[in-house]
C-alpha positions as CSV (number, residue, x, y, z in Angstrom):
1,M,9.9,-8.9,15.8
2,M,11.9,-9.5,12.3
3,R,15.3,-9.9,14.0
4,R,13.9,-12.1,16.4
5,Y,12.1,-14.2,13.8
6,N,15.9,-14.5,11.7
7,R,17.5,-15.3,15.0
8,L,14.9,-18.3,15.0
9,L,15.6,-19.0,11.6
10,V,19.4,-19.1,12.2
11,A,18.9,-21.4,15.4
12,F,17.0,-23.9,12.9
13,Y,19.5,-23.9,10.6
14,V,22.1,-25.0,13.1
15,I,20.2,-27.8,15.2
16,T,18.7,-29.0,11.9
17,D,22.6,-29.0,10.1
18,A,23.8,-30.6,13.0
19,L,21.1,-33.6,12.7
20,L,21.6,-33.9,9.3
21,A,25.3,-34.5,9.5
22,M,24.7,-37.2,12.3
23,A,22.2,-38.9,9.9
24,A,24.9,-38.7,7.0
25,L,27.6,-40.5,9.1
26,L,24.8,-43.3,9.7
27,L,23.6,-43.3,6.2
28,A,27.3,-43.3,4.9
29,Y,28.3,-46.2,7.4
30,W,25.4,-48.2,6.4
31,L,25.9,-47.3,2.5
32,R,29.7,-48.3,3.4
33,F,29.5,-51.7,5.0
34,H,26.2,-52.7,5.2
35,S,23.8,-52.0,1.6
36,G,25.7,-54.4,-0.3
37,L,26.9,-51.8,-2.7
38,I,30.4,-51.4,-1.9
39,A,32.7,-54.5,-1.8
40,V,34.0,-54.8,2.5
41,T,38.1,-56.0,2.2
42,K,39.1,-55.4,5.2
43,G,36.5,-56.3,7.8
44,Y,33.8,-54.7,9.5
45,P,34.8,-51.7,12.4
46,Q,32.8,-51.8,15.6
47,F,29.8,-49.5,14.8
48,E,30.2,-47.8,18.4
49,Q,33.6,-46.4,16.9
50,Y,31.6,-44.5,14.5
51,L,28.8,-43.6,17.0
52,Q,31.1,-42.1,19.4
53,M,31.9,-39.1,16.5
54,L,28.2,-38.3,16.0
55,P,28.6,-35.5,18.9
56,F,31.9,-34.2,17.4
57,I,30.4,-34.2,14.0
58,G,27.2,-32.9,15.3
59,L,29.5,-29.7,16.4
60,L,32.1,-29.4,13.8
61,V,29.7,-29.1,10.6
62,P,27.7,-26.1,12.1
63,V,31.1,-24.4,13.0
64,A,32.6,-25.2,9.3
65,F,29.3,-23.7,7.9
66,H,29.5,-21.0,10.4
67,V,33.3,-19.9,8.8
68,Q,31.8,-20.4,5.5
69,G,29.0,-17.8,6.2
70,L,25.9,-20.0,5.6
71,Y,24.0,-18.4,8.8
72,R,24.1,-14.7,7.7
73,L,20.9,-14.7,6.0
74,R,20.4,-13.0,3.3
75,R,17.2,-12.8,0.8
76,G,18.2,-12.8,-2.6
77,R,20.8,-15.4,-2.6
78,S,20.9,-17.5,-5.4
79,R,20.7,-21.5,-5.4
80,V,24.1,-21.4,-7.0
81,D,25.8,-19.6,-3.7
82,D,23.9,-21.8,-1.4
83,F,25.0,-25.1,-3.0
84,F,28.5,-23.8,-3.3
85,A,28.5,-22.6,0.4
86,V,27.4,-26.0,1.5
87,F,29.7,-27.8,-0.3
88,V,32.6,-26.0,0.5
89,G,31.6,-26.0,4.3
90,S,30.8,-29.6,4.4
91,V,34.3,-30.4,2.6
92,L,36.0,-27.9,5.4
93,A,34.2,-30.3,8.3
94,C,35.4,-33.4,6.6
95,I,39.2,-32.3,6.3
96,L,38.7,-30.9,10.2
97,G,36.9,-34.2,11.5
98,L,39.9,-36.1,9.5
99,V,42.5,-34.1,11.3
100,G,40.7,-34.2,14.7
101,L,40.3,-38.2,14.0
102,L,44.0,-38.3,13.4
103,Y,44.9,-36.4,16.5
104,Y,42.6,-38.4,18.9
105,Q,44.0,-41.6,17.4
106,A,47.3,-40.6,17.7
107,Y,47.1,-40.0,21.2
108,Y,44.1,-41.4,22.9
109,V,43.6,-44.9,21.2
110,P,46.2,-47.4,22.7
111,D,48.3,-49.4,20.5
112,E,46.5,-52.8,21.8
113,A,43.4,-51.3,20.4
114,L,45.1,-50.6,16.9
115,R,46.4,-54.0,16.8
116,S,43.9,-56.1,18.0
117,G,41.6,-54.4,15.4
118,A,39.0,-53.0,18.0
119,W,39.8,-49.5,16.6
120,Q,40.1,-49.0,12.7
121,E,41.4,-46.1,10.7
122,A,38.4,-44.2,9.3
123,S,37.5,-45.9,5.8
124,R,38.3,-43.2,3.2
125,I,35.4,-44.5,1.0
126,L,32.9,-43.9,3.9
127,L,34.5,-40.3,4.0
128,V,33.6,-39.5,0.7
129,L,30.1,-40.8,1.3
130,F,29.9,-38.9,4.0
131,L,30.3,-35.7,2.2
132,A,28.2,-36.1,-0.7
133,V,25.2,-37.6,1.7
134,N,25.9,-34.3,3.9
135,I,25.9,-32.2,0.7
136,L,22.8,-33.6,-0.6
137,L,20.7,-33.7,2.7
138,T,21.8,-30.3,3.9
139,Y,21.1,-28.4,0.1
140,L,18.1,-29.8,0.1
141,S,17.0,-28.8,3.6
142,R,17.6,-25.2,2.6
143,E,15.5,-25.8,-0.7
144,V,12.3,-26.9,1.2
145,V,13.1,-24.0,3.8
146,R,13.5,-21.4,0.6
147,E,10.2,-23.1,-0.9
148,L,8.4,-22.4,2.3
149,L,9.7,-18.9,2.7
150,E,9.1,-17.9,-1.0
151,R,5.7,-19.4,-0.8
152,R,4.7,-17.3,2.8
153,W,6.3,-14.3,1.0
154,K,4.4,-14.4,-2.1
155,A,1.3,-14.6,0.2
156,G,2.0,-11.7,2.0
157,I,3.4,-12.9,4.9
158,G,6.7,-11.9,6.9
159,L,7.4,-9.4,4.6
160,K,10.5,-6.6,5.1
161,R,9.1,-3.4,4.8
162,V,11.3,-1.3,2.1
163,L,11.6,2.5,1.5
164,I,13.8,3.9,-1.4
165,A,15.6,7.1,-0.9
166,G,15.8,8.4,-4.4
167,S,12.6,8.5,-6.8
168,G,14.8,9.1,-10.0
169,D,15.4,6.5,-12.9
170,L,17.9,4.8,-10.6
171,G,15.0,4.3,-7.6
172,R,12.7,3.4,-9.9
173,M,15.0,0.4,-11.2
174,V,15.5,-1.1,-7.6
175,A,11.4,-0.4,-7.4
176,D,11.2,-2.6,-10.5
177,K,13.0,-5.5,-9.5
178,L,11.9,-5.2,-6.0
179,L,8.7,-6.0,-8.0
180,Q,9.3,-8.4,-10.1
181,H,10.9,-10.5,-7.8
182,R,8.3,-10.9,-4.5
183,E,9.6,-14.0,-4.1
184,L,12.2,-12.0,-2.2
185,G,10.3,-11.1,0.5
186,F,10.4,-7.4,-0.1
187,Q,7.1,-4.8,0.0
188,V,7.9,-1.6,-1.6
189,V,6.6,1.1,0.7
190,G,7.4,4.1,-1.2
191,F,10.5,6.9,-1.7
192,V,11.5,9.8,-0.4
193,D,13.1,12.4,-2.3
194,D,13.9,16.1,-2.5
195,R,12.9,17.0,-5.8
196,A,9.4,15.2,-5.1
197,G,8.0,19.0,-4.5
198,G,4.2,18.7,-4.0
199,D,3.9,15.9,-6.1
200,H,3.1,12.6,-4.1
201,I,1.7,10.0,-7.0
202,G,5.0,8.3,-7.1
203,Y,5.5,5.3,-9.7
204,R,3.6,2.6,-10.4
205,G,1.6,2.8,-7.5
206,L,4.1,3.3,-4.9
207,P,3.9,7.1,-3.2
208,V,6.6,9.8,-2.5
209,L,6.5,9.6,1.4
210,G,8.0,12.9,1.9
211,T,11.6,14.6,1.5
212,L,15.1,13.1,2.8
213,P,15.2,15.0,6.0
214,D,11.8,13.6,6.7
215,A,13.4,9.8,6.5
216,H,14.0,9.6,10.3
217,E,10.2,10.3,11.0
218,I,8.8,8.1,7.6
219,I,11.5,4.7,9.1
220,R,9.8,4.7,12.2
221,R,6.2,6.0,11.1
222,E,6.5,3.3,8.6
223,K,8.2,0.5,10.6
224,I,11.0,0.2,7.5
225,D,13.4,-2.8,7.7
226,H,15.5,-1.9,4.6
227,V,16.2,1.5,3.5
228,Y,17.7,1.4,-0.5
229,V,20.0,4.9,-1.1
230,A,19.6,5.4,-5.3
231,L,20.6,8.6,-5.4
232,P,22.0,10.0,-8.6
233,L,26.0,10.7,-8.3
234,E,25.5,14.4,-6.8
235,E,23.2,13.8,-4.7
236,H,25.6,11.2,-2.5
237,V,26.3,13.6,0.3
238,K,22.9,13.5,1.3
239,M,23.5,9.9,1.9
240,L,24.8,10.5,5.4
241,A,21.8,11.9,6.5
242,I,19.8,8.5,5.5
243,V,22.8,6.5,7.1
244,E,22.3,8.5,10.3
245,A,18.5,7.9,10.3
246,T,18.9,4.3,9.9
247,N,21.4,3.9,12.4
248,R,19.0,5.5,15.0
249,E,16.4,3.1,14.1
250,G,18.2,0.1,13.4
251,V,17.6,-0.4,9.8
252,D,19.5,-1.7,7.0
253,V,20.7,0.2,4.5
254,H,21.9,-0.5,1.2
255,V,23.6,1.9,-1.4
256,V,22.7,1.4,-5.2
257,P,25.8,2.8,-6.9
258,D,25.3,5.0,-10.0
259,L,28.5,5.9,-11.9
260,L,30.1,4.5,-9.0
261,Q,29.4,1.2,-9.7
262,F,32.2,1.2,-13.0
263,I,34.8,2.5,-10.5
264,A,34.5,1.1,-6.9
265,L,34.4,-2.4,-8.2
266,R,35.5,-4.1,-5.1
267,A,36.4,-1.6,-3.2
268,R,38.7,-2.0,-0.1
269,L,38.8,-0.5,3.3
270,E,42.7,0.0,4.3
271,N,43.9,1.9,7.1
272,L,46.3,5.2,7.3
273,D,47.3,6.1,10.6
274,G,43.7,6.2,11.6
275,V,42.2,7.6,8.5
276,P,40.3,5.6,6.6
277,I,41.4,5.1,3.0
278,I,39.0,3.2,0.1
279,S,41.4,1.7,-2.6
280,L,39.1,1.6,-5.5
281,N,41.6,-0.4,-8.0
282,D,42.0,-3.1,-5.6
283,V,42.6,-6.9,-6.5
284,P,39.0,-8.0,-6.7
285,L,40.0,-11.9,-5.5
286,R,42.7,-12.4,-2.9
287,G,44.3,-15.3,-0.4
288,F,42.9,-18.4,-0.7
289,N,40.2,-17.8,-3.4
290,S,43.1,-16.5,-5.9
291,V,45.0,-19.4,-5.0
292,L,42.1,-21.9,-5.4
293,K,41.2,-20.0,-8.7
294,R,44.9,-20.4,-10.1
295,L,44.8,-24.2,-9.0
296,I,41.5,-24.7,-11.0
297,D,43.2,-22.9,-14.0
298,I,46.4,-25.4,-13.7
299,A,44.2,-28.3,-13.2
300,I,41.5,-27.7,-16.3
301,S,44.2,-26.6,-18.7
302,G,46.5,-29.3,-18.2
303,T,44.0,-32.0,-18.4
304,A,42.4,-30.5,-21.6
305,L,45.5,-30.2,-23.3
306,L,46.3,-33.6,-22.5
307,G,42.9,-34.8,-23.3
308,L,42.4,-32.9,-26.7
309,A,45.9,-34.1,-28.0
310,L,44.2,-36.3,-31.3
311,P,41.5,-33.8,-32.0
312,F,44.0,-31.4,-32.1
313,L,45.8,-33.1,-34.5
314,V,42.7,-33.8,-36.6
315,I,42.1,-29.9,-36.4
316,A,45.9,-29.4,-37.4
317,F,45.3,-31.7,-40.4
318,L,42.0,-29.9,-41.3
319,I,43.5,-26.6,-41.3
320,R,46.5,-27.4,-43.4
321,R,44.2,-29.0,-46.3
322,G,41.8,-26.4,-46.2
323,S,44.4,-23.8,-47.1
324,P,48.5,-23.1,-47.3
325,G,49.5,-21.5,-44.2
326,P,50.5,-22.5,-40.6
327,V,48.4,-24.5,-38.5
328,F,49.2,-22.0,-35.3
329,Y,48.4,-18.2,-35.6
330,T,49.7,-15.6,-32.7
331,Q,48.7,-12.5,-31.6
332,E,49.6,-10.0,-29.4
333,R,46.7,-9.2,-27.0
334,M,46.6,-7.4,-23.3
335,G,46.7,-8.9,-20.5
336,L,47.1,-8.5,-16.3
337,D,48.3,-4.7,-15.3
338,G,48.4,-3.9,-19.3
339,K,51.3,-5.7,-20.3
340,A,51.2,-7.5,-23.5
341,F,51.4,-11.5,-24.4
342,H,50.7,-13.5,-27.3
343,V,47.8,-15.9,-27.7
344,F,47.6,-19.0,-29.4
345,K,45.0,-19.5,-32.0
346,F,44.2,-22.1,-34.9
347,R,44.6,-20.4,-37.8
348,S,40.9,-19.5,-39.1
349,M,41.8,-16.8,-41.2
350,Y,43.5,-17.1,-45.0
351,S,47.5,-16.0,-44.6
352,G,48.0,-12.7,-44.9
353,A,44.5,-11.7,-44.6
354,E,45.4,-8.5,-42.6
355,D,48.1,-7.3,-44.8
356,D,46.4,-4.7,-46.3
357,T,43.4,-3.9,-44.1
358,G,45.5,-3.8,-40.7
359,P,43.4,-5.2,-37.6
360,V,40.2,-5.0,-38.0
361,W,36.8,-6.1,-35.5
362,A,36.4,-9.6,-36.0
363,R,32.6,-10.7,-36.9
364,D,30.2,-13.4,-37.7
365,D,30.5,-13.3,-41.2
366,D,33.8,-12.4,-41.6
367,P,35.3,-12.9,-45.0
368,R,38.6,-13.3,-44.3
369,C,37.9,-16.9,-42.8
370,T,38.6,-20.4,-44.5
371,P,35.7,-22.7,-45.0
372,V,37.5,-24.6,-42.0
373,G,37.8,-21.7,-40.1
374,K,34.3,-20.8,-40.4
375,W,33.2,-23.9,-38.7
376,L,36.0,-23.3,-36.1
377,R,34.5,-20.3,-35.0
378,K,31.4,-21.5,-35.3
379,L,32.2,-23.9,-32.6
380,D,34.8,-21.9,-30.5
381,L,37.3,-24.4,-31.7
382,D,39.7,-21.8,-32.9
383,E,40.5,-20.6,-28.9
384,L,41.4,-23.8,-27.7
385,P,45.2,-23.6,-28.3
386,Q,44.8,-20.7,-25.5
387,L,44.5,-23.6,-22.5
388,W,48.5,-23.3,-22.8
389,N,48.1,-19.7,-22.0
390,V,45.8,-20.3,-19.4
391,L,48.6,-23.3,-18.3
392,C,51.5,-20.9,-18.6
393,G,49.9,-18.1,-16.3
394,H,49.1,-15.4,-19.2
395,M,45.3,-16.1,-18.9
396,S,42.8,-17.7,-16.4
397,V,40.1,-19.8,-17.9
398,V,37.3,-17.3,-16.5
399,G,37.7,-13.5,-17.1
400,P,37.3,-10.9,-19.6
401,R,38.4,-11.6,-22.9
402,P,41.9,-10.2,-23.5
403,E,41.7,-7.2,-26.7
404,R,44.8,-6.4,-29.2
405,P,46.4,-3.7,-28.2
406,E,45.9,-1.5,-31.4
407,F,42.4,-1.7,-30.6
408,V,42.9,-0.8,-26.5
409,G,44.9,2.8,-27.6
410,S,41.8,3.7,-28.8
411,L,38.8,2.1,-26.4
412,K,41.0,3.7,-23.5
413,E,40.0,6.8,-25.4
414,E,36.2,6.1,-26.1
415,V,34.9,4.3,-23.6
416,P,34.7,5.3,-19.7
417,F,36.9,3.1,-17.4
418,Y,37.7,0.1,-20.2
419,G,41.2,-0.2,-18.7
420,Q,39.3,-1.3,-15.4
421,R,39.5,-5.0,-17.2
422,H,43.0,-5.2,-17.1
423,V,42.9,-5.6,-13.2
424,V,42.5,-9.1,-13.6
425,R,44.1,-12.1,-15.8
426,P,41.8,-11.7,-19.2
427,G,39.9,-15.2,-19.8
428,L,39.1,-17.9,-22.3
429,T,35.2,-17.7,-21.6
430,G,33.6,-15.3,-19.4
431,W,30.9,-13.4,-18.4
432,A,30.3,-11.5,-21.4
433,Q,31.0,-14.5,-23.7
434,V,27.7,-16.4,-22.5
435,R,25.6,-13.3,-22.3
436,Y,26.0,-11.2,-25.4
437,T,27.7,-11.5,-29.2
438,Y,30.5,-10.4,-30.9
439,A,31.7,-6.7,-30.0
440,A,32.3,-5.4,-33.8
441,S,31.9,-1.6,-33.0
442,V,32.8,0.5,-29.8
443,E,28.7,0.3,-29.1
444,D,29.2,-3.4,-28.8
445,T,32.3,-3.1,-26.5
446,M,30.7,-0.5,-24.3
447,E,27.8,-3.3,-23.9
448,K,30.1,-6.0,-23.2
449,L,32.0,-4.0,-20.8
450,Q,29.3,-3.7,-18.4
451,Y,29.2,-7.6,-18.7
452,D,33.1,-7.4,-17.8
453,L,32.7,-4.9,-15.0
454,F,30.2,-6.7,-13.0
455,Y,32.4,-9.9,-13.6
456,I,35.0,-8.1,-12.0
457,K,33.2,-6.7,-9.4
458,H,31.7,-10.2,-8.6
459,M,34.1,-12.9,-9.2
460,S,34.5,-15.9,-7.1
461,V,34.9,-19.5,-7.6
462,S,31.5,-20.4,-7.7
463,L,30.5,-17.6,-10.2
464,D,33.3,-19.0,-12.1
465,L,32.1,-22.6,-12.0
466,F,28.6,-21.3,-13.6
467,I,30.2,-19.5,-16.5
468,M,32.2,-22.5,-17.4
469,A,29.0,-24.6,-17.3
470,K,27.4,-21.9,-19.4
471,T,29.8,-22.1,-21.7
472,V,29.8,-25.5,-22.3
473,K,25.9,-25.1,-22.9
474,T,26.6,-22.1,-25.2
475,V,29.6,-24.2,-27.5
476,L,27.3,-27.3,-27.9
477,T,24.5,-24.7,-29.1
478,A,27.3,-23.0,-31.9
479,R,26.4,-19.6,-29.8
480,G,29.6,-18.9,-28.9
481,A,31.1,-15.5,-28.8
482,H,34.7,-13.9,-28.5
């Protein structure tokens, strides 16, 4: 019943997206040529020309959205993910549509029609308007559906039944999250756990329904839709029995990693002459997304360096007036693949501040800072010269902050999996910087490492844009972190 419901919802999305795409084209045509908001200088094209494009647009947009994965239903998908999926899908549809129009015009439109003006080239302004209107209409339609579904789920209608394998700390954490977010539409039925023994009390009113070997019978009896495997690391071998039971009953299984979350990151399945191999230290971002991230880095760093030229001169003047010494301060840091490079910073400390002490942790009330330096650090302005490092490719706009080699050597010994931070380029800002404060001790570093590993595991262009927006807010409220 649930799978049939999902198919109907996908069909609804496909039909709605097609209709909204055609409506967006018509509305874009009206805004461009008849609203009076934009001057028309090259004449009015025939409305029939765009009317003929409607079926093509109605087919093309759902295809682009399918390529982008918008029809793979997943409860818990964030609004940010939805927006950027719609955005990228709409851009892809526009690119494919433009290519299709050029092909049609080159091979099927007579030269007489082009010379007489009976057929005009597609308006670039109209395409931009179509892109904006389609993104707006599609995203709003999904927000309406999301709101209606969440209301139904909160009322207890259409819930997916969940069984958690493992009633320990990890299983209880999963139960807490699912109970806290009832808008996701999940109903936790209970636990299965070999260690339950005769105790069937469970947790937060959720019973322990039996042991792991009973999972097959429990899944069938309780009509389970999803199984979350939340077993301790030493019991993951039992996961195979759970997977087999779920396969027989056709339910979805999700594995909640314990310690493996720190080393698996984004594991990639490889093939060694028919033998499946899991690559644990794989590069998280590949192909087009990797190129897109680098292009964004170049665009942002290049534009920012040009736009901030005058403020840089003002900051340089204040630094030189505030204390003797150079304007810039270079420092060796560890980057991608553990290779060292030099970062550029505005000097915020007195010259020779570390001559006697050597490298030490920075902190909010650092006595080595000059009066101007304290102000620069508070607003994170001392980090801005690292835009040059981003432009040169040593760093990215978003990523784990680079650490000094003197600290990296000891941190690798004291903090498990610390070296995983070096599988990506370090960043000017990062998930840890907008979620945590200064790392003034090994304990703080371990806490920040969890945020860095979360970013590496989930890194994407949309997450980068979200972190950039959070960084701007953090800087404006003077809550920056290094």
